[in-house]
C-alpha positions in Angstrom: 4.1 -6.5 -22.6 4.3 -5.8 -18.7 0.7 -7.2 -17.2 1.5 -5.5 -13.5 1.5 -1.1 -13.1 3.4 -1.6 -9.7 5.4 -4.9 -7.9 6.0 -3.6 -3.9 8.8 -5.4 -2.1 9.1 -4.9 1.6 7.5 -6.5 5.7 3.8 -5.5 6.7 2.4 -5.5 9.9 -0.4 -5.6 12.3 -1.2 -2.4 13.4 -2.5 -1.7 17.0 -4.6 2.4 17.1 -4.2 3.7 20.3 -8.4 4.7 21.0 -9.9 5.7 24.0 -13.9 4.6 25.1 -15.2 5.5 28.5 -11.9 5.9 30.2 -9.8 3.6 28.6 -7.7 2.8 26.8 -7.9 -0.2 23.8 -5.7 -0.8 20.5 -8.0 -1.2 18.0 -6.6 -3.6 15.1 -5.2 -2.4 11.4 -3.2 -3.5 8.5 0.1 -1.2 8.7 4.1 -1.6 6.6 4.9 1.3 4.0 4.6 -0.6 0.9 1.8 -2.6 1.9 0.6 0.3 2.4 1.8 2.1 -1.0 0.0 -1.9 -2.4 -3.4 -0.5 -1.1 -3.6 2.9 -2.0 -2.5 2.0 -5.9 -4.9 -0.6 -6.3 -7.8 2.0 -4.1 -5.8 4.5 -7.7 -7.0 1.7 -10.5 -3.7 0.3 -10.4 -2.6 -3.1 -12.0 -1.1 -4.2 -8.0 1.3 -7.4 -7.0 3.6 -7.6 -3.6 6.2 -9.7 -2.8 6.8 -11.0 0.7 7.3 -13.1 3.7 4.1 -13.7 6.1 4.0 -15.7 9.2 1.6 -18.4 9.1 0.3 -17.2 12.6 -3.8 -14.7 11.6 -1.8 -11.7 11.5 -0.8 -13.7 8.2 -4.0 -14.5 7.5 -5.6 -11.6 7.7 -3.0 -9.1 5.3 -3.7 -12.1 2.1 -7.6 -11.5 3.0 -6.2 -7.3 3.0 -4.3 -8.4 -0.3 -7.5 -10.0 -1.8 -10.3 -7.6 -1.4 -7.9 -4.7 -2.6 -7.6 -6.7 -5.3 -3.6 -7.2 -4.9 -1.6 -9.9 -6.8 -0.5 -12.1 -3.7 1.0 -14.9 -5.9 4.4 -14.5 -4.9 4.4 -14.4 -1.1 5.8 -16.4 1.3 4.1 -17.9 4.1 6.4 -19.1 6.7 4.0 -22.1 8.2 6.6 -21.6 11.9 6.9 -17.7 11.2 4.9 -14.8 12.6 3.7 -11.6 10.9 5.6 -8.5 13.1 2.7 -5.5 14.7 3.5 -1.7 16.2 0.8 0.2 17.7 0.3 3.5 18.1 -0.3 6.0 20.4 -1.3 9.3 19.8 0.1 12.3 22.1 -0.1 16.9 21.8 3.1 16.0 19.8 1.4 13.5 17.2 1.6 9.8 16.6 4.1 7.6 19.1 4.9 4.3 17.0 5.6 1.5 19.6 6.7 -1.9 17.1 6.8 -5.7 18.0 8.7 -6.7 14.4 12.1 -7.6 15.1 12.6 -12.1 13.8 9.8 -11.5 11.2 8.7 -13.8 8.2 9.9 -11.0 6.2 13.1 -10.0 7.4 13.7 -13.5 6.5 13.6 -12.9 2.8 16.6 -13.7 0.4 18.2 -13.4 -2.9 16.4 -16.3 -4.1 12.9 -16.3 -3.3 12.7 -12.6 -5.2 9.9 -13.4 -7.4 11.9 -12.5 -11.0 9.5 -13.4 -13.5 7.3 -10.7 -11.6 9.6 -8.3 -11.2 9.9 -8.1 -14.9 6.2 -8.3 -15.7 6.2 -5.5 -13.7 6.2 -1.0 -14.6 7.2 -0.2 -12.0 9.3 -1.9 -8.4 8.8 -0.2 -5.3 11.0 -0.2 -2.3 12.0 1.3 0.5 14.7 2.2 3.5 12.3 -0.4 5.7 12.7 -3.0 3.0 16.6 -2.6 2.8 16.8 -1.8 7.2 14.2 -5.3 8.8 17.9 -7.7 8.3 20.8 -8.0 5.9 19.2 -10.7 4.4 16.8 -8.0 3.1 18.7 -5.4 2.7 20.8 -8.0 -0.2 17.5 -8.7 -1.3 16.4 -5.8 -2.1 19.6 -4.4 -4.5 19.2 -7.7 -6.1 15.5 -6.9 -7.6 16.7 -3.7 -8.3 19.1 -4.8 -10.6 16.8 -7.9 -11.5 14.5 -5.0 -12.7 17.1 -2.3 -14.6 17.7 -5.1 -16.2 14.4 -5.8 -17.4 13.0 -2.5 -17.9 11.5 -2.1 -15.1 11.3 1.7 -13.5 12.4 1.5 -9.9 11.1 3.5 -7.4 12.4 3.8 -3.4 11.4 6.4 -1.0 14.6 6.5 1.8 11.9 6.2 4.8 14.6 6.4 7.5 14.8 4.5 10.3 17.0 4.9 12.8 15.5 2.4 15.4 16.5 0.0 13.3 20.0 1.0 12.0 22.6 3.4 12.3 22.8 6.7 10.3 25.2 5.9 8.6 24.4 2.6 7.7 21.4 3.6 6.4 22.9 6.3 4.5 25.5 3.9 3.0 22.7 1.6 1.7 19.6 3.8 0.8 22.5 6.6 -1.2 22.9 3.2 -3.5 19.9 2.5 -3.5 18.7 5.0 -4.6 21.5 5.8 -7.2 20.8 2.9 -8.8 16.5 3.5 -8.8 14.2 5.9 -11.6 12.0 7.5 -8.7 13.5 9.2 -5.4 10.0 9.5 -2.9 12.1 11.0 0.1 10.5 13.1 3.5 12.3 16.4 3.9 13.0 15.5 7.3 14.6 11.4 7.1 16.2 13.0 3.6 18.0 15.9 6.0 19.3 14.1 7.7 20.4 11.5 4.6 22.0 14.3 3.0 23.0 16.5 6.0 21.2 19.2 3.3 19.0 22.2 4.8 16.9 23.5 1.7 15.0 21.1 -0.4 16.5 22.4 -3.4 20.0 20.5 -2.6 18.1 17.7 -1.7 16.7 17.0 -5.1 20.0 18.4 -6.4 21.5 15.7 -4.6 18.7 12.2 -5.3 19.4 14.6 -9.1 23.1 13.6 -9.2 22.6 10.4 -7.8 21.5 9.3 -10.9 17.6 8.8 -10.0 15.7 11.0 -13.0 12.4 12.2 -10.7 12.9 13.6 -7.0 9.2 14.3 -5.4 10.6 15.2 -2.2 7.5 15.6 0.1 7.6 18.3 2.9 3.7 18.3 4.5 1.9 20.8 5.5 4.7 23.1 2.4 3.2 20.4 -0.5 6.0 18.3 -2.4 9.2 19.1 -4.2 9.3 17.7 -8.1 12.3 18.0 -9.9 13.8 16.3 -13.3 16.8 17.5 -15.1 14.8 20.8 -16.2 11.9 21.2 -13.6 12.0 21.9 -10.9 8.3 22.9 -8.9 6.6 22.8 -5.1 3.3 21.6 -5.9 1.0 23.0 -3.1 -0.1 20.3 -0.2 -4.5 20.1 0.5 -5.5 21.7 3.8 -7.1 19.6 5.1 -8.2 19.2 9.9 -5.8 15.9 10.2 -7.0 13.3 12.8 -3.5 11.1 12.4 -1.3 11.3 9.3 0.0 7.5 10.0 -0.5 6.3 6.4 -0.1 10.4 4.8 3.5 9.0 3.2 2.9 5.3 1.8 -0.7 7.0 0.1 1.7 9.9 -1.5 3.5 6.8 -3.4 0.9 4.5 -4.2 -1.3 7.6 -5.7 1.9 8.9 -7.5 2.9 5.6 -9.3 -0.4 5.2 -9.8 -0.4 7.7 -11.9 2.7 8.1 -12.7 2.5 4.9 -14.5 -0.5 6.1 -16.5 1.1 9.7 -18.3 4.9 9.2 -16.8 4.2 13.5 -15.5 5.5 13.5 -12.5 4.1 16.9 -12.3 0.7 15.6 -12.7 1.5 12.5 -10.7 2.4 15.4 -7.5 -0.5 16.8 -7.6 -2.8 14.3 -7.3 -1.1 12.1 -4.8 -0.9 15.8 -2.5 -4.7 15.0 -2.5 -4.9 11.7 -2.1 -2.4 12.0 0.8 -4.2 14.5 2.9 -7.5 12.2 2.3 -5.6 9.5 3.6 -5.1 11.5 7.3 -9.3 11.9 7.9 -9.4 8.9 9.4 -7.4 7.2 12.5 -4.7 4.3 11.4 -2.6 3.8 8.1 -4.9 1.7 5.4 -8.6 2.1 6.6 -8.9 5.9 5.3 -7.3 5.4 2.1 -9.5 7.1 -0.2 -10.8 5.8 -3.8 -10.2 7.0 -6.7 -13.8 8.7 -6.9 -13.4 10.6 -3.8 -10.2 11.6 -4.8 -10.8 12.7 -8.1 -14.6 14.4 -6.3 -11.8 16.2 -3.7 -9.7 17.1 -6.9 -12.8 19.1 -8.0 -14.3 21.2 -5.4 
């Protein structure tokens, strides 16, 4: 019997989002990091969620521990490196949207090794979720993600992978090799269209979905922004429409989609229903600034869907 619906593995990042007050530019603190965001989004939909990572023994690390406690996320396997530090990033806003600046090199999370994996927790989870960023931050993390995936497969734990390409962290050829290798071992692929086009060299969404299915995934949910989400399985292909809203900030929308999708999928294993629900949750997450703060609770998502 699996006691955890979703276990995420990756790097948390302290967030500082730009605001303007009385003519001054300020940065307000918040929380980020793709898999931590995914964990919070899933927990807010009622899933039983755990996270594995490492944080520094600094105030940022303590803030994350408190966040996960507030969100009822099991952080029993999180490593606290007393002399380490927790990464951070800054969000600035301009005419073309948000711009990120990072201070993450040498973070506590980037030092995770295969030997530190919580094998029992992986085996106790229904889904393990990792991402391209989880593997891009260091060679040891890339190896640890592969180790986690292989242990999950041996333990009948479903593997979910978000390609989440960040070319500031590694060159495209290396990203392609590692991400394609990891997706080939995964059950659910959660790519974004822009990233997937760079990774696969393909333009059409249908071809991208076919590419990932051919690698070995059984479900592909390709997010396409305002064009919705294309969901593909071996016998069905369908575009799930986006939910139009007056978006303010899309910083955490993709991670919200992932968390909401997986929280729904573990209930009924219907990827098309899960994508429709996740589109609604992701839309609501764009109505505020920052990644975590605007992520909706289940009741709000359900009310939005009923409108």
